[in-house]
C-alpha positions in Angstrom: -31.4 112.5 -144.8 -28.9 110.2 -146.5 -27.4 107.2 -144.6 -23.7 107.3 -144.0 -21.8 106.2 -147.0 -18.0 106.7 -146.9 -17.4 106.3 -150.6 -19.0 109.2 -152.4 -20.3 108.1 -155.8 -22.5 109.2 -158.7 -23.7 112.7 -159.0 -22.2 113.8 -155.7 -18.8 112.5 -156.7 -18.8 114.0 -160.1 -19.8 117.5 -158.9 -18.4 117.3 -155.3 -16.2 120.4 -155.6 -19.2 122.4 -157.1 -21.6 121.2 -154.4 -19.2 122.3 -151.6 -18.7 125.6 -153.4 -22.5 126.2 -153.4 -22.8 125.1 -149.8 -20.2 127.7 -148.7 -21.8 130.5 -150.8 -18.9 130.4 -153.3 -16.2 130.8 -150.8 -14.8 127.2 -150.8 -11.8 127.7 -153.0 -10.7 130.9 -151.3 -11.0 129.6 -147.8 -9.4 126.3 -148.7 -6.3 128.1 -150.1 -6.2 130.2 -146.9 -6.4 127.1 -144.7 -3.6 125.3 -146.6 -1.5 128.5 -146.3 -2.0 128.3 -142.6 -0.5 124.8 -142.6 2.9 126.5 -143.0 4.1 123.8 -145.4 7.8 123.6 -145.6 9.5 122.6 -148.9 10.6 119.2 -147.7 7.6 118.3 -145.7 6.1 114.8 -145.9 2.3 115.2 -145.9 -0.4 112.5 -145.4 -3.7 113.5 -147.0 -6.5 111.3 -145.5 -9.6 111.0 -147.6 -8.0 113.0 -150.5 -11.1 113.4 -152.6 -10.7 115.0 -156.0 -7.1 116.0 -155.6 -7.8 119.7 -155.2 -6.2 119.8 -151.7 -3.1 118.0 -152.9 -2.7 120.4 -155.9 -2.8 123.4 -153.5 -0.4 121.8 -151.1 2.0 120.8 -153.8 2.7 124.4 -154.7 4.7 124.7 -151.5 6.8 121.6 -151.9 10.2 120.9 -153.5 10.7 117.5 -155.2 12.2 116.4 -151.9 8.9 116.9 -150.2 6.0 114.5 -150.8 2.2 114.0 -150.4 0.8 110.5 -149.7 -2.9 110.6 -150.5 -5.5 108.0 -149.4 -8.9 107.7 -151.2 -11.2 104.8 -151.8 -13.8 106.4 -154.0 -13.4 105.2 -157.6 -14.8 108.4 -159.2 -12.9 110.6 -156.8 -9.7 108.7 -157.6 -10.3 109.3 -161.3 -10.5 113.0 -160.7 -7.5 112.9 -158.4 -5.4 111.3 -161.2 -6.4 113.9 -163.7 -5.3 116.7 -161.4 -2.2 115.2 -159.8 -0.6 112.5 -162.0 1.8 115.1 -163.4 3.4 115.4 -159.9 6.0 112.7 -159.2 6.0 113.4 -155.5 2.3 113.0 -155.1 1.2 109.4 -154.6 -2.4 108.1 -154.4 -3.3 104.8 -152.5 -6.6 103.0 -152.4 -6.8 102.7 -148.6 -9.6 103.1 -146.1 -8.5 105.7 -143.5 -10.5 104.3 -140.6 -8.7 101.0 -140.8 -5.2 100.3 -139.5 -2.6 102.2 -141.6 1.0 101.1 -142.2 2.6 104.4 -141.1 4.5 105.3 -137.9 6.2 108.6 -137.3 6.7 109.3 -141.0 4.9 112.5 -141.7 5.3 116.1 -140.7 1.7 117.0 -141.4 -1.7 115.2 -141.7 -4.6 116.8 -143.5 -8.3 115.8 -143.2 -10.3 118.1 -145.5 -14.1 117.7 -145.4 -13.9 113.9 -144.7 -14.0 113.1 -141.0 -17.6 114.4 -140.6 -18.8 111.5 -142.7 -17.8 108.9 -140.1 -19.5 107.7 -136.9 -17.8 108.9 -133.7 -16.0 105.6 -133.0 -14.5 105.7 -136.5 -13.5 109.3 -136.2 -11.4 108.3 -133.2 -9.8 105.5 -135.2 -8.9 108.0 -137.9 -7.4 110.4 -135.4 -5.4 107.6 -133.8 -4.1 106.6 -137.2 -3.0 110.2 -137.8 -1.4 110.4 -134.4 0.7 107.3 -135.1 1.6 108.4 -138.6 2.9 111.8 -137.4 6.5 112.5 -136.3 6.9 113.9 -132.8 5.9 117.6 -132.9 4.1 116.9 -136.2 0.6 118.5 -136.7 -2.8 117.5 -137.8 -5.0 119.9 -139.8 -8.8 119.2 -139.9 -10.6 121.4 -142.3 -14.3 120.8 -141.9 -17.7 122.0 -140.6 -17.6 123.9 -137.4 -20.2 123.3 -134.6 -23.5 125.1 -135.4 -27.3 124.8 -135.2 -28.5 123.8 -138.7 -32.0 125.0 -138.1 -30.8 128.6 -137.9 -28.8 128.5 -141.2 -29.7 129.7 -144.7 -31.6 127.7 -147.2 -28.6 126.6 -149.3 -26.7 125.2 -146.3 -29.8 123.5 -144.9 -30.4 121.9 -148.3 -26.8 120.7 -148.5 -26.9 119.2 -145.0 -30.3 117.5 -145.6 -30.0 116.2 -149.2 -26.3 115.9 -149.9 -24.5 115.3 -146.6 -25.0 112.1 -144.5 -26.5 111.7 -141.1 -23.0 111.7 -139.5 -22.5 115.3 -140.7 -25.5 116.4 -138.6 -24.0 114.6 -135.6 -20.6 116.1 -136.3 -21.7 119.7 -136.1 -23.2 119.1 -132.7 -20.1 117.8 -131.0 -17.1 119.7 -129.5 -14.5 118.1 -131.6 -11.6 119.8 -129.8 -12.4 117.7 -126.8 -12.0 114.6 -128.9 -8.5 115.6 -129.9 -7.4 116.4 -126.4 -8.7 113.0 -125.2 -6.5 111.3 -127.8 -3.4 113.1 -126.5 -3.1 115.8 -129.1 -1.8 119.1 -127.7 -1.9 122.8 -128.6 -5.3 122.5 -130.2 -6.5 125.7 -131.8 -9.2 126.7 -134.3 -9.4 129.2 -137.2 -12.8 130.0 -138.5 -14.2 130.8 -141.9 -17.5 131.4 -143.7 -19.2 133.1 -140.8 -18.0 130.4 -138.5 -19.6 127.6 -140.4 -16.2 126.1 -141.4 -13.2 125.6 -139.2 -9.6 124.6 -139.5 -8.6 122.7 -136.3 -4.9 122.5 -135.7 -3.4 120.1 -133.2 0.1 118.7 -132.4 1.6 115.4 -131.5 3.8 116.0 -128.5 7.6 115.5 -128.7 7.3 112.3 -126.6 4.5 109.8 -126.9 2.0 109.9 -124.1 
């Protein structure tokens, strides 16, 4: 099992989209589009994309925006950033910053939506909480966070492709993540209206939670 490494590099970075596609039995692009559609993106929304990866998520979200809307994407991986620029540089309202998402961020009540897509499982539990606190602070009152990631499941009971992905591609923290009731973490951090939508035979989940109208 790989040790935790937040910045994805080398082979994994170059073929990240393909590897996730294989790990989800070819369903990744389809369910990602469905998940983003469920974000109910409004034309003038301001969206914060934490751990933006290759830019695929930003491209899908951009389809729903007018020029008055915007996406602020944070990504530290050099190879990931290179792919992001290739996909998204043509969009003037999509901005990429080299910023670690588990460190303090300079945003306060600026965004309507926050997306975390297949990134938070790569952090230790304490850093996951820091990321969720950053998102909470960055959201406007009544804004929503969307966490598209692995659901909770028993890896030993899964098919060979998913077991290979979790053992040889994913980090140790991913195996920890799939064992924990992540909804409870969101509730503990004062998010409300937490709900889940499930994909790929319940292996992948879109968790949706809201920042209340008044800070708690």
